[in-house]
C-alpha positions as CSV (number, residue, x, y, z in Angstrom):
1,M,0.0,43.6,-22.6
2,I,-0.1,43.3,-18.8
3,R,3.2,43.7,-17.1
4,H,4.1,42.8,-13.5
5,T,6.8,44.6,-11.6
6,R,9.5,42.5,-10.0
7,A,9.0,41.9,-6.3
8,P,11.9,41.7,-3.8
9,L,13.6,38.3,-3.8
10,A,12.6,37.4,-0.3
11,L,8.9,38.0,-1.2
12,L,9.3,36.1,-4.4
13,A,10.7,33.1,-2.6
14,L,7.7,33.1,-0.3
15,L,5.2,33.5,-3.1
16,L,6.9,30.8,-5.2
17,T,6.8,28.2,-2.4
18,A,3.2,29.1,-1.7
19,A,2.3,28.7,-5.4
20,C,4.3,25.6,-6.1
21,A,3.3,23.8,-2.9
22,D,-0.3,23.0,-2.3
23,E,-2.2,25.5,-0.3
24,A,-2.1,23.4,2.9
25,D,1.6,22.6,2.3
26,T,2.7,26.3,2.4
27,P,5.7,26.7,4.7
28,A,5.4,29.1,7.7
29,T,8.3,31.3,6.5
30,D,10.2,31.9,3.3
31,T,13.2,30.1,4.8
32,D,11.4,26.8,5.4
33,P,12.1,24.0,2.9
34,P,9.2,22.8,0.6
35,P,7.2,20.3,2.6
36,A,7.7,16.5,2.1
37,T,5.3,14.9,-0.3
38,D,5.2,11.7,-2.3
39,L,3.6,10.3,-5.4
40,F,1.2,7.4,-5.5
41,L,-0.3,5.4,-8.4
42,V,-4.0,4.6,-8.2
43,E,-5.6,2.2,-10.6
44,L,-9.0,3.2,-11.9
45,S,-11.9,1.1,-13.3
46,A,-15.3,2.2,-14.8
47,G,-18.3,2.2,-12.5
48,D,-21.9,1.4,-13.5
49,D,-22.9,5.0,-12.5
50,G,-20.4,6.6,-15.0
51,F,-17.9,7.5,-12.3
52,P,-14.5,5.9,-12.0
53,R,-13.7,3.5,-9.2
54,P,-10.3,3.7,-7.4
55,G,-8.5,0.4,-6.9
56,D,-5.0,-0.7,-6.1
57,V,-2.6,2.0,-4.8
58,R,1.2,1.8,-5.2
59,G,3.9,4.2,-4.0
60,L,6.0,5.8,-6.7
61,T,8.4,7.9,-4.5
62,D,9.5,7.6,-0.9
63,R,11.7,10.5,0.1
64,P,11.7,13.1,2.9
65,L,11.7,15.7,0.2
66,Y,9.2,17.5,-2.1
67,D,8.0,15.2,-4.9
68,N,5.0,16.9,-6.4
69,Q,3.2,18.4,-9.5
70,P,2.9,15.2,-11.6
71,F,1.9,15.3,-15.3
72,F,1.4,12.2,-17.5
73,L,3.4,12.0,-20.7
74,P,1.5,11.0,-23.9
75,G,0.9,7.2,-23.8
76,G,0.5,7.2,-20.0
77,E,3.6,5.1,-19.3
78,A,5.6,7.8,-17.7
79,I,5.2,11.0,-15.8
80,L,7.1,14.2,-15.3
81,Y,7.2,15.7,-11.8
82,T,8.9,18.3,-9.7
83,A,11.6,16.7,-7.4
84,G,13.1,18.5,-4.5
85,R,16.9,18.6,-3.9
86,E,18.5,18.4,-0.5
87,D,19.7,22.0,-1.0
88,Q,15.9,23.0,-1.1
89,G,16.1,23.5,-4.9
90,T,14.0,21.6,-7.4
91,D,14.6,19.8,-10.7
92,I,12.3,18.1,-13.2
93,H,12.3,14.3,-13.1
94,R,10.9,11.6,-15.4
95,L,9.4,8.5,-13.7
96,E,8.6,5.2,-15.6
97,I,5.3,3.8,-14.3
98,G,6.1,0.2,-14.9
99,S,9.6,0.0,-13.4
100,G,9.3,2.9,-10.9
101,E,12.7,4.2,-12.2
102,S,13.1,7.9,-11.8
103,R,15.8,10.1,-13.2
104,A,16.5,13.8,-13.5
105,L,15.8,15.3,-17.0
106,M,17.8,18.4,-16.1
107,R,20.0,19.7,-13.3
108,T,20.1,23.5,-13.5
109,D,21.3,24.6,-10.0
110,P,21.1,27.4,-9.0
111,E,17.9,27.8,-11.2
112,N,14.9,25.8,-10.1
113,E,12.1,24.4,-12.2
114,Y,8.4,23.7,-11.4
115,S,5.1,22.7,-13.0
116,P,6.4,20.5,-15.9
117,T,3.8,20.2,-18.7
118,P,4.5,18.2,-21.9
119,L,4.0,20.1,-25.2
120,G,2.8,18.6,-28.5
121,D,6.1,19.4,-30.2
122,G,8.3,17.1,-28.1
123,G,9.2,19.8,-25.5
124,V,8.2,20.5,-22.0
125,A,7.1,23.9,-20.5
126,V,8.1,24.7,-17.0
127,V,8.0,27.6,-14.6
128,R,11.7,28.5,-14.1
129,V,13.0,30.5,-11.1
130,E,15.9,32.3,-12.6
131,R,19.1,33.3,-10.9
132,D,17.8,36.7,-9.9
133,G,14.5,35.2,-8.6
134,T,12.4,36.0,-11.7
135,Q,9.7,33.4,-12.4
136,R,8.8,33.0,-16.1
137,L,7.6,30.4,-18.5
138,W,10.3,28.4,-20.3
139,R,10.4,25.6,-22.9
140,F,13.0,22.7,-22.9
141,D,13.5,20.1,-25.6
142,I,13.2,16.5,-24.3
143,E,13.1,14.5,-27.5
144,S,16.5,13.1,-26.9
145,G,15.6,11.9,-23.4
146,E,18.0,14.3,-21.8
147,V,17.7,18.1,-21.4
148,D,20.5,20.6,-21.7
149,G,19.5,23.3,-19.2
150,D,21.6,25.9,-21.0
151,R,19.6,25.4,-24.2
152,A,16.1,26.7,-23.4
153,E,13.6,29.1,-24.9
154,L,11.9,31.8,-22.8
155,L,8.3,31.8,-24.0
156,L,6.8,34.9,-22.5
157,P,9.5,37.4,-21.5
158,D,7.3,40.1,-20.2
159,I,4.9,38.1,-18.0
160,E,6.0,37.3,-14.4
161,P,5.8,36.0,-11.8
162,V,4.2,32.8,-13.2
163,G,3.2,30.0,-10.8
164,Y,1.2,27.6,-12.9
165,H,0.1,27.1,-16.5
166,A,-2.4,25.1,-18.6
167,W,-2.3,25.0,-22.4
168,L,-5.4,25.4,-24.6
169,D,-3.3,24.6,-27.7
170,T,0.3,24.9,-28.9
171,D,0.1,28.7,-28.7
172,R,-2.4,29.8,-26.1
173,V,-1.8,29.3,-22.4
174,A,-3.7,30.1,-19.2
175,L,-1.4,31.4,-16.5
176,F,-1.6,31.6,-12.7
177,I,0.1,34.9,-11.8
178,L,1.3,35.4,-8.3
179,G,0.2,38.4,-6.4
180,T,-2.3,39.7,-3.8
181,P,-4.7,38.5,-5.1
182,A,-3.4,35.9,-7.5
183,S,-4.8,36.3,-11.0
184,L,-5.6,34.3,-14.1
185,Q,-4.2,35.6,-17.5
186,L,-4.7,34.2,-21.0
187,A,-1.6,34.6,-23.2
188,E,-0.3,33.8,-26.7
189,V,3.2,32.6,-27.0
190,G,3.6,33.6,-30.7
191,T,2.7,37.3,-30.1
192,G,3.3,37.9,-26.4
193,W,-0.3,39.1,-26.1
194,S,-1.9,38.7,-22.7
195,Q,-5.2,39.5,-21.1
196,L,-6.3,39.6,-17.4
197,I,-9.2,37.2,-17.0
198,F,-9.9,36.9,-13.3
199,E,-8.6,38.0,-9.9
200,G,-8.7,35.9,-6.7
201,I,-7.9,32.4,-7.8
202,G,-6.4,29.2,-6.3
203,P,-3.2,27.4,-7.5
204,S,-4.8,24.9,-9.9
205,I,-5.5,25.4,-13.6
206,Q,-6.5,22.4,-15.8
207,K,-7.3,21.8,-19.5
208,I,-10.9,20.6,-19.9
209,P,-10.8,17.5,-22.2
210,G,-12.5,17.9,-25.6
211,E,-13.1,21.6,-25.1
212,D,-11.5,24.9,-25.9
213,A,-11.5,25.7,-22.2
214,V,-9.7,25.4,-18.9
215,S,-10.9,25.2,-15.4
216,F,-9.6,27.2,-12.4
217,V,-10.6,27.9,-8.9
218,E,-12.3,31.1,-7.7
219,V,-11.4,31.9,-4.1
220,G,-14.1,33.8,-2.2
221,Q,-13.3,36.1,0.7
222,D,-15.6,34.0,3.0
223,G,-13.4,30.9,2.6
224,R,-15.7,29.3,0.0
225,S,-14.4,28.5,-3.5
226,W,-15.8,27.4,-6.8
227,I,-14.4,25.7,-9.9
228,R,-14.9,27.9,-12.9
229,R,-14.7,27.4,-16.6
230,L,-12.7,29.8,-18.9
231,D,-13.9,29.7,-22.5
232,G,-10.8,30.0,-24.6
233,S,-12.6,31.5,-27.6
234,T,-14.5,34.3,-25.8
235,G,-12.5,34.8,-22.6
236,S,-15.7,34.5,-20.6
237,T,-15.9,32.5,-17.3
238,S,-18.7,30.7,-15.5
239,R,-19.1,28.7,-12.3
240,I,-19.1,24.9,-12.5
241,V,-19.4,23.7,-8.9
242,E,-18.5,24.8,-5.4
243,T,-15.5,22.9,-4.1
244,R,-15.5,20.8,-0.9
245,D,-13.8,22.4,2.1
246,G,-12.5,25.3,0.0
247,G,-10.0,23.1,-1.8
248,S,-8.3,24.0,-5.1
249,D,-6.5,21.0,-6.6
250,H,-8.6,19.2,-9.2
251,A,-8.3,17.2,-12.4
252,W,-10.5,15.9,-15.3
253,T,-10.9,12.4,-16.7
254,P,-10.9,12.1,-20.5
255,D,-14.7,11.6,-20.5
256,G,-15.4,14.8,-18.5
257,V,-15.6,13.7,-14.9
258,L,-14.2,16.3,-12.4
259,L,-12.1,14.9,-9.6
260,M,-11.0,16.4,-6.3
261,A,-9.6,15.0,-3.0
262,S,-10.8,15.9,0.5
263,G,-8.5,14.4,3.1
264,R,-8.3,10.7,2.2
265,E,-11.5,10.8,0.2
266,L,-11.7,11.0,-3.6
267,L,-14.7,13.0,-4.9
268,A,-16.2,13.1,-8.4
269,H,-18.6,15.5,-10.1
270,R,-20.2,15.3,-13.6
271,P,-21.0,18.9,-14.8
272,G,-24.5,19.3,-16.2
273,V,-25.8,16.2,-14.6
274,D,-26.2,17.3,-11.0
275,D,-24.9,19.9,-8.5
276,E,-23.3,17.5,-6.0
277,W,-20.0,15.8,-5.4
278,H,-20.1,12.0,-5.2
279,S,-17.7,10.2,-2.9
280,L,-15.6,7.5,-4.5
281,G,-14.5,6.4,-1.0
282,E,-11.2,6.7,0.9
283,V,-8.1,5.9,-1.0
284,G,-4.7,4.5,0.0
285,P,-3.0,3.9,3.4
286,S,-4.1,5.5,6.6
287,G,-2.0,8.4,7.8
288,L,-2.0,10.2,4.4
289,E,-4.1,12.9,2.9
290,W,-4.3,13.7,-0.8
291,T,-3.7,17.0,-2.6
292,R,-2.8,17.1,-6.3
293,I,-4.3,14.7,-8.8
294,A,-3.1,13.8,-12.4
295,V,-5.2,11.6,-14.7
296,S,-3.6,9.4,-17.3
297,P,-4.5,10.0,-21.0
298,E,-6.6,6.8,-21.0
299,G,-8.3,7.6,-17.7
300,D,-7.3,4.3,-16.2
301,R,-4.8,5.6,-13.7
302,L,-4.3,8.5,-11.3
303,V,-1.1,9.8,-9.8
304,M,-2.0,11.4,-6.5
305,V,0.2,13.5,-4.2
306,G,0.2,12.4,-0.6
307,R,1.4,14.0,2.5
308,E,1.3,13.1,6.2
309,A,-2.1,13.9,7.5
310,S,-2.3,16.6,10.2
311,G,-2.5,15.0,13.6
312,S,-1.3,11.6,12.5
């Protein structure tokens, strides 16, 4: 088992903000608040060329705080996301797509939660920043619609500091581990086993639909980056495509189209068909640029994270 020693709290605070904010959103110092971001719903339709087409855009949040890391719940009618508090902490919120109503699932001050991911057993896995600054993977039960922050399960006690996670199945999880460089680990919740897979990665890990695999981003020392595939059965990795402008955030449609954003532009790539990114056009209002992307289970909607464009 790979163990990581605990860093000083000030360093952990800086690393956490860098991991849980998008790369370009990283604050200048560890005392800066998480940057203001908002969530937007984008309708998708099928194009004749096999790529989705973005349509109407609707704002879901509108606050001068950090609303980020969206993840669709099964059925696609609601999302979980990380919502900033005025004290610079974070909680996990649930937002109903139809009504736009948002409410906190849990309030666990002084602990903070990030990266909510629904699990198949009715729970949600989160990265929790504990009272002493330790960052580990936890599970909360949300079947009742409310979460008791004091009733939680620590999933991988010996693995920290965790920044992000993507689940291959109910037991195996790929982990973004903060450090210099950041690394990818594969772990089993039932046994606590873990294996170092890759060093030098970006803060985005995604389950690949229909495969025993996840994708992650290899960050090169020359500023270039590539999306890579981790085979969950063998532990081997391979390059899929070079990213545009060294970006990291990406997502998959249910039929295997890879999506990324570059500024206001939405890009698409179909692995195995060609080596190029295809522009789906600019999305949403001017003055914004896009970072994170979450795709609905049916592939008919996106939730995109927008921030004020630099220089606007």
